[in-house]
C-alpha positions as CSV (number, residue, x, y, z in Angstrom):
1,M,-143.1,-49.6,16.5
2,V,-141.0,-50.0,19.6
3,Y,-143.7,-48.2,21.7
4,S,-147.5,-48.4,21.7
5,S,-148.0,-44.9,23.3
6,F,-145.8,-41.9,23.1
7,D,-144.2,-40.3,26.2
8,P,-142.1,-37.2,25.9
9,S,-139.9,-37.6,28.9
10,A,-136.3,-38.4,29.0
11,D,-136.9,-41.4,31.0
12,F,-139.0,-42.9,28.3
13,A,-136.0,-42.3,25.9
14,R,-133.7,-44.1,28.2
15,C,-136.1,-47.0,28.4
16,L,-136.1,-47.2,24.6
17,D,-132.4,-47.3,24.7
18,Q,-132.4,-50.2,27.2
19,E,-134.6,-52.2,24.8
20,D,-132.5,-51.4,21.8
21,Q,-130.6,-54.5,20.5
22,L,-128.2,-52.3,18.5
23,Y,-127.4,-49.9,21.2
24,H,-123.9,-51.4,21.9
25,Y,-122.6,-50.5,18.5
26,R,-122.5,-46.8,19.3
27,E,-119.5,-47.6,21.4
28,E,-117.7,-48.6,18.2
29,F,-117.8,-45.0,16.8
30,Y,-115.9,-41.9,17.4
31,V,-118.3,-39.0,18.2
32,P,-116.2,-35.7,18.2
33,G,-116.7,-33.5,21.2
34,N,-119.7,-35.6,22.4
35,L,-121.8,-34.0,19.6
36,I,-125.3,-35.2,18.9
37,Y,-124.4,-36.2,15.2
38,L,-127.5,-36.1,12.9
39,D,-125.5,-35.5,9.8
40,G,-125.2,-39.1,8.7
41,N,-127.0,-38.5,5.5
42,S,-123.9,-36.5,4.3
43,L,-121.1,-38.2,6.1
44,G,-121.2,-41.0,8.6
45,L,-118.9,-41.2,11.6
46,L,-115.7,-43.2,11.8
47,S,-115.9,-46.4,13.5
48,R,-113.0,-48.2,15.3
49,R,-113.2,-51.2,12.9
50,A,-113.0,-48.9,9.9
51,E,-110.0,-47.2,11.4
52,Q,-108.3,-50.5,12.1
53,A,-109.0,-51.8,8.6
54,L,-107.3,-48.6,7.1
55,L,-104.4,-48.9,9.4
56,K,-104.0,-52.6,8.5
57,T,-104.0,-51.6,4.9
58,L,-101.3,-49.0,5.5
59,D,-99.3,-51.6,7.4
60,D,-99.6,-53.9,4.4
61,W,-98.1,-51.1,2.2
62,K,-95.3,-50.7,4.7
63,M,-94.5,-54.4,5.0
64,H,-95.2,-55.7,1.5
65,A,-94.8,-52.6,-0.8
66,I,-95.8,-53.7,-4.5
67,D,-96.4,-57.3,-3.2
68,G,-99.4,-56.0,-1.2
69,W,-101.4,-56.4,-4.4
70,L,-101.3,-60.2,-3.9
71,Q,-100.1,-60.6,-0.4
72,G,-101.3,-59.5,3.0
73,E,-104.6,-60.2,4.9
74,Q,-106.6,-58.7,2.1
75,P,-104.8,-58.5,-1.3
76,W,-105.6,-55.2,-3.0
77,F,-105.9,-56.8,-6.4
78,Y,-109.1,-58.5,-5.3
79,L,-110.3,-55.8,-2.9
80,T,-113.1,-54.4,-5.2
81,E,-114.7,-57.9,-5.6
82,K,-114.3,-58.7,-1.9
83,L,-116.2,-55.6,-1.0
84,G,-118.8,-56.2,-3.5
85,E,-119.5,-59.5,-1.9
86,M,-119.8,-57.9,1.5
87,L,-122.2,-55.2,0.1
88,A,-124.4,-57.5,-2.0
89,P,-126.7,-58.6,0.9
90,L,-127.5,-55.0,1.8
91,V,-129.0,-54.4,-1.6
92,G,-130.4,-57.8,-2.3
93,A,-127.9,-58.6,-5.0
94,Q,-125.9,-61.8,-5.9
95,P,-122.1,-61.4,-5.0
96,D,-120.8,-61.0,-8.5
97,E,-123.4,-58.2,-9.3
98,V,-121.8,-55.7,-7.0
99,I,-118.5,-53.9,-7.3
100,V,-116.9,-51.2,-5.4
101,T,-115.3,-48.6,-7.6
102,A,-114.7,-45.0,-8.5
103,S,-117.4,-42.6,-7.1
104,T,-121.1,-41.9,-7.5
105,T,-121.1,-39.5,-10.5
106,V,-118.3,-41.4,-12.3
107,N,-120.3,-44.6,-11.8
108,L,-123.4,-43.0,-13.3
109,H,-121.5,-41.8,-16.3
110,Q,-120.2,-45.3,-16.8
111,L,-123.6,-47.0,-16.4
112,V,-125.4,-44.5,-18.8
113,A,-122.6,-44.9,-21.3
114,T,-123.2,-48.6,-21.1
115,F,-127.0,-48.8,-20.9
116,Y,-128.2,-45.8,-22.9
117,Q,-128.5,-47.2,-26.5
118,P,-130.8,-44.8,-28.4
119,K,-132.5,-46.5,-31.4
120,G,-135.2,-45.3,-33.7
121,K,-137.7,-43.2,-31.8
122,R,-136.3,-44.4,-28.3
123,T,-133.8,-41.6,-27.7
124,K,-134.9,-40.0,-24.5
125,I,-133.8,-40.5,-20.8
126,L,-136.4,-40.1,-18.1
127,A,-135.6,-38.8,-14.6
128,D,-137.2,-36.6,-12.1
129,E,-136.9,-32.9,-11.0
130,L,-136.2,-33.6,-7.3
131,T,-133.2,-35.9,-7.9
132,F,-129.7,-34.8,-6.7
133,P,-128.5,-32.3,-9.3
134,S,-125.2,-34.1,-10.0
135,D,-127.2,-36.9,-11.6
136,I,-128.9,-34.3,-13.9
137,Y,-125.6,-33.0,-14.9
138,A,-124.3,-36.3,-15.8
139,L,-127.4,-37.2,-17.9
140,E,-127.2,-33.9,-19.7
141,S,-123.5,-34.6,-20.5
142,Q,-124.3,-38.0,-21.8
143,L,-127.0,-36.8,-24.1
144,R,-124.7,-34.0,-25.4
145,L,-122.0,-36.6,-26.2
146,R,-124.5,-38.5,-28.3
147,G,-125.4,-35.4,-30.2
148,Y,-128.7,-34.8,-28.5
149,N,-130.2,-31.7,-27.0
150,P,-130.7,-32.2,-23.2
151,H,-133.6,-29.8,-23.3
152,E,-135.5,-32.1,-25.7
153,H,-134.2,-35.5,-24.8
154,L,-134.0,-35.4,-20.9
155,I,-137.6,-35.8,-19.6
156,L,-138.2,-34.9,-15.9
157,A,-141.1,-36.2,-13.9
158,K,-142.6,-33.2,-12.1
159,S,-143.4,-33.0,-8.4
160,R,-147.0,-32.0,-7.5
161,D,-146.0,-30.3,-4.2
162,G,-142.2,-29.8,-4.3
163,R,-141.6,-32.5,-1.8
164,F,-142.6,-35.9,-3.4
165,I,-142.8,-37.7,-6.7
166,Q,-145.8,-39.8,-7.4
167,E,-145.0,-43.2,-9.1
168,E,-148.1,-42.7,-11.3
169,D,-146.6,-39.5,-12.8
170,V,-143.4,-41.3,-13.6
171,I,-145.2,-44.3,-15.1
172,D,-147.2,-41.9,-17.4
173,L,-144.1,-40.7,-18.9
174,M,-142.8,-44.1,-19.8
175,T,-143.5,-43.7,-23.5
176,D,-142.2,-45.4,-26.5
177,E,-139.6,-42.5,-26.8
178,I,-137.9,-43.5,-23.6
179,A,-134.7,-45.4,-23.9
180,L,-133.6,-45.3,-20.3
181,I,-134.8,-44.3,-16.8
182,I,-132.7,-43.1,-13.9
183,L,-134.4,-42.5,-10.6
184,P,-133.4,-42.3,-6.9
185,T,-134.4,-44.8,-4.5
186,I,-134.9,-42.1,-2.0
187,L,-135.4,-38.3,-2.6
188,Y,-132.5,-36.6,-0.9
189,R,-134.5,-33.6,0.3
190,S,-137.9,-35.1,1.5
191,G,-136.6,-38.6,2.3
192,Q,-139.4,-40.2,0.3
193,L,-138.7,-43.8,-0.5
194,L,-139.9,-44.7,-4.1
195,D,-141.5,-48.0,-5.0
196,V,-138.5,-49.5,-6.8
197,E,-140.2,-52.7,-7.5
198,R,-143.2,-51.2,-9.1
199,L,-141.2,-48.7,-11.1
200,T,-139.0,-51.5,-12.4
201,A,-141.9,-53.7,-13.4
202,E,-143.7,-50.9,-15.2
203,A,-140.5,-49.9,-17.1
204,H,-139.8,-53.5,-18.2
205,R,-143.5,-54.0,-19.2
206,R,-142.8,-51.1,-21.7
207,G,-139.4,-52.4,-22.8
208,I,-137.3,-49.7,-21.1
209,L,-134.1,-50.2,-19.0
210,V,-134.1,-48.7,-15.6
211,G,-131.5,-47.8,-12.9
212,F,-131.5,-46.3,-9.5
213,D,-129.4,-43.9,-7.4
214,A,-129.3,-45.6,-4.0
215,C,-127.1,-43.0,-2.2
216,H,-129.6,-42.2,0.4
217,S,-130.8,-45.7,1.1
218,A,-127.8,-48.0,0.9
219,G,-127.0,-49.0,4.5
220,A,-130.3,-47.7,5.9
221,V,-132.9,-49.4,3.8
222,P,-132.8,-53.0,2.6
223,H,-133.3,-53.5,-1.1
224,F,-133.9,-56.6,-3.3
225,F,-132.4,-55.4,-6.7
226,H,-131.9,-58.8,-8.2
227,Q,-135.3,-60.2,-7.1
228,W,-136.9,-57.0,-8.5
229,D,-135.0,-57.4,-11.7
230,V,-133.5,-53.9,-11.5
231,D,-131.1,-53.4,-14.4
232,F,-128.5,-51.4,-12.4
233,A,-127.9,-49.2,-9.6
234,F,-125.2,-47.0,-8.1
235,W,-124.5,-45.4,-4.7
236,C,-121.9,-43.9,-2.5
237,T,-120.4,-45.5,0.8
238,Y,-119.5,-42.4,2.9
239,K,-123.1,-41.8,4.2
240,Y,-124.8,-44.7,6.1
241,L,-122.1,-47.0,5.1
242,N,-119.4,-45.0,7.0
243,S,-116.4,-45.4,4.6
244,G,-115.1,-41.9,5.2
245,P,-114.9,-38.6,3.2
246,G,-114.5,-39.4,-0.4
247,G,-115.1,-43.0,0.2
248,A,-115.4,-45.1,-2.9
249,G,-118.6,-45.6,-4.8
250,A,-120.4,-48.9,-5.6
251,L,-122.6,-50.2,-8.5
252,Y,-124.8,-53.1,-9.1
253,V,-125.5,-54.7,-12.5
254,N,-128.1,-57.4,-13.0
255,R,-126.2,-60.6,-14.1
256,K,-128.5,-60.8,-17.3
257,H,-126.4,-57.8,-18.5
258,F,-123.0,-59.3,-17.9
259,N,-122.5,-59.8,-21.6
260,R,-122.6,-56.0,-22.3
261,L,-119.4,-54.2,-23.1
262,P,-118.8,-51.3,-20.8
263,G,-119.5,-47.8,-22.4
264,M,-116.1,-46.6,-21.0
265,A,-113.5,-49.5,-20.8
266,G,-110.4,-49.4,-18.7
267,W,-107.8,-52.0,-17.8
268,F,-109.3,-52.8,-14.2
269,G,-112.4,-53.9,-15.9
270,S,-110.4,-56.8,-17.4
271,R,-110.9,-60.5,-16.6
272,K,-108.6,-61.0,-13.7
273,D,-106.5,-63.8,-15.2
274,R,-106.0,-61.8,-18.4
275,Q,-105.5,-58.3,-17.0
276,F,-101.6,-58.4,-16.9
277,D,-101.4,-60.0,-20.3
278,L,-101.7,-56.3,-21.4
279,E,-103.1,-57.1,-24.8
280,L,-104.6,-54.4,-26.9
281,D,-107.8,-56.3,-27.2
282,F,-110.1,-55.8,-24.1
283,T,-111.2,-59.0,-22.3
284,P,-113.9,-57.8,-19.9
285,A,-114.7,-59.4,-16.6
286,E,-117.7,-61.7,-16.7
287,N,-119.5,-59.8,-13.8
288,A,-120.1,-56.4,-12.5
289,G,-116.4,-55.9,-12.4
290,S,-116.2,-55.2,-16.1
291,L,-117.4,-51.7,-15.5
292,Q,-114.3,-50.7,-13.4
293,M,-112.0,-48.5,-15.3
294,A,-108.9,-47.4,-13.3
295,T,-106.7,-48.9,-10.6
296,P,-108.8,-48.7,-7.3
297,H,-108.3,-46.2,-4.6
298,V,-107.2,-48.7,-1.9
299,F,-107.1,-46.4,1.0
300,S,-110.6,-45.0,0.2
301,M,-112.0,-48.6,0.1
302,A,-110.1,-50.1,3.1
303,P,-112.4,-48.6,5.8
304,L,-115.3,-50.5,4.3
305,L,-113.7,-53.8,5.3
306,G,-114.3,-52.8,9.0
307,S,-117.6,-51.0,8.5
308,L,-119.3,-53.8,6.5
309,E,-118.4,-56.3,9.2
310,M,-120.7,-54.5,11.6
311,F,-123.6,-54.4,9.1
312,K,-123.1,-58.3,8.7
313,E,-123.4,-58.7,12.4
314,A,-126.2,-56.2,13.0
315,G,-128.3,-57.2,9.9
316,I,-129.7,-54.7,7.5
317,N,-133.4,-55.6,8.5
318,N,-132.5,-54.7,12.2
319,V,-130.8,-51.6,11.0
320,R,-133.9,-50.5,9.1
321,R,-136.3,-51.4,12.0
322,K,-134.3,-49.1,14.4
323,S,-134.0,-46.4,11.7
324,L,-137.8,-46.3,11.3
325,E,-138.2,-46.2,15.1
326,L,-135.7,-43.4,15.5
327,T,-137.3,-41.2,12.8
328,Q,-140.9,-41.9,14.1
329,Y,-139.7,-41.0,17.7
330,M,-138.1,-37.8,16.4
331,M,-141.3,-36.9,14.5
332,D,-143.3,-37.5,17.6
333,L,-141.1,-35.3,19.7
334,I,-141.0,-32.5,17.2
335,K,-144.8,-32.5,17.0
336,H,-145.0,-32.4,20.8
337,E,-142.2,-29.9,21.6
338,V,-142.0,-27.3,18.8
339,Q,-145.6,-27.2,17.5
340,G,-146.6,-23.7,16.6
341,M,-143.0,-22.4,16.0
342,G,-143.2,-22.6,12.3
343,F,-141.9,-26.1,11.5
344,A,-143.4,-28.6,9.1
345,I,-142.4,-32.2,8.6
346,G,-141.6,-32.6,4.9
347,N,-140.9,-36.3,4.7
348,P,-143.5,-39.2,4.5
349,R,-145.0,-40.3,7.7
350,E,-145.7,-43.9,6.5
351,D,-142.9,-46.4,7.2
352,Y,-143.0,-47.8,3.7
353,R,-142.5,-44.5,2.2
354,R,-139.9,-43.0,4.6
355,G,-136.1,-43.3,4.2
356,G,-133.6,-42.8,7.0
357,H,-134.0,-39.0,7.7
358,V,-136.5,-36.5,8.9
359,S,-136.9,-33.4,6.7
360,L,-137.8,-30.5,9.0
361,E,-138.9,-27.4,7.1
362,H,-138.7,-23.8,8.3
363,K,-138.4,-20.5,6.6
364,E,-135.3,-19.8,8.7
365,A,-133.8,-23.2,8.3
366,A,-130.2,-22.1,7.5
367,R,-129.8,-20.0,10.6
368,I,-131.5,-22.7,12.8
369,C,-128.9,-25.1,11.5
370,R,-126.2,-22.7,12.5
371,A,-127.7,-22.4,16.0
372,L,-128.0,-26.2,16.4
373,K,-124.3,-26.6,15.6
374,E,-123.4,-24.0,18.2
375,N,-125.6,-26.1,20.7
376,G,-123.7,-29.3,19.8
377,V,-126.2,-30.8,17.4
378,V,-125.0,-31.5,13.9
379,P,-127.7,-31.3,11.2
380,D,-127.3,-30.5,7.6
381,F,-129.1,-27.8,5.6
382,R,-130.8,-28.3,2.2
383,A,-132.0,-25.3,0.2
384,P,-134.3,-23.6,0.4
385,N,-135.7,-24.4,3.8
386,I,-134.8,-27.9,5.0
387,I,-133.1,-29.0,8.1
388,R,-132.1,-32.6,7.4
389,L,-131.9,-34.8,10.5
390,A,-130.5,-38.3,10.1
391,P,-130.4,-40.4,13.1
392,V,-128.3,-43.4,12.3
393,A,-129.2,-46.8,13.6
394,L,-125.7,-48.0,14.6
395,Y,-124.7,-44.9,16.6
396,T,-127.7,-42.7,17.4
397,S,-129.6,-43.3,20.7
398,F,-133.1,-42.4,21.5
399,L,-131.8,-40.1,24.2
400,D,-129.7,-38.3,21.6
401,V,-132.9,-37.7,19.7
402,W,-134.6,-36.5,22.8
403,D,-131.7,-34.1,23.6
404,A,-131.6,-32.8,20.1
405,V,-135.3,-31.8,20.0
406,Q,-134.9,-30.2,23.5
407,K,-132.1,-28.1,22.2
408,L,-134.1,-27.2,19.1
409,K,-137.0,-26.0,21.3
410,R,-134.7,-23.9,23.5
411,I,-133.2,-22.3,20.4
412,M,-136.5,-21.3,19.2
413,V,-137.9,-20.1,22.6
414,E,-134.8,-18.1,23.2
415,K,-134.5,-16.9,19.5
416,Q,-130.9,-17.9,19.6
417,H,-130.9,-18.4,15.8
418,E,-131.6,-14.7,15.1
419,K,-127.9,-13.8,15.6
420,F,-127.1,-15.7,12.6
421,E,-127.6,-14.8,8.9
422,N,-130.3,-17.0,7.2
423,K,-127.9,-18.3,4.6
424,R,-125.9,-21.5,4.3
425,D,-122.2,-22.0,4.9
426,V,-119.9,-22.6,1.9
427,I,-120.6,-26.4,2.4
428,A,-124.1,-27.0,3.6
């Protein structure tokens, strides 16, 4: 930890900022209205480098038109592979094991269509009941497409307390009826970081393929997917990776599976030198790129060229270190400043189990979130009672965290939240 003894003063927060090796990166980001922006778990801020990368891509379109696919600083025809190479170190993958393509749920559909091969009594998919619902919708859809009843063939590991999933409970469900396992790296409500290495080893010991949804960890937590022998993974890039609203998704496929035909083939999954032969027989790329389907959304990908430059400079291990320090400092402040006001910290306290956000629970969470926004602090609400606070290593300062908790305290003391209804906005 950055400090050996906690001090609740603003001066202490300033001292922590002076010691922060990543502090200068905050100047790279646009913070609208000088807000304290703690919603990075839903949408990261725009950086100047991401903006310039997008503008450069627009300029390439202006200057080269159709020839932008093979000309310009970053030819669009190879953009998905280039970004995959840049992303690979953040998740511990080899360069050809990662591709930037489509979006999270589309990529999940593609991966399940590719890796779910029911045979004999192995017909069921194992997930967990606390995962992001879109993953469940996709898994149910894939089961129905294969003629299986999701109520019988989708097995959900239960939570003992509504916050966390115990790895032992997942492992107990890895029976000889399970064909595929899909789990999150981090639970999106509580911020619990699952033991990906252990779960992968236990699945493989039983002959089961396993993949992970890394939406809430990519860019905040380093992974070692190749070393851990994870079969596949998928994630978005608009949260901690700051690619912008609707930014492209990404996926990882262990190279031992490169010989698999994609479950849903499309022309952009072709081998690059054969793609424009336009033959009716599909010749898949000999890497993760084979799982691409359609022409890439170039403008949704371009900001990543700038954003990932900063991650390369900063280093994902340094990002993780500061993220842990920020969330620990936030929890210490919350305990000191708003104790007795009905709050509970619903995320793991231990570093090895905690992701990149603090999950603050309160029965009036929705109206407190509205009051925070009125006071210049941007959180996000997750039903039924969670205020999700995500300090981001590249642009959140320790003084930001101190200010946010002081504003939270003032809201509660002055009962400012009571003027709002205790229900979420259309978008939470």
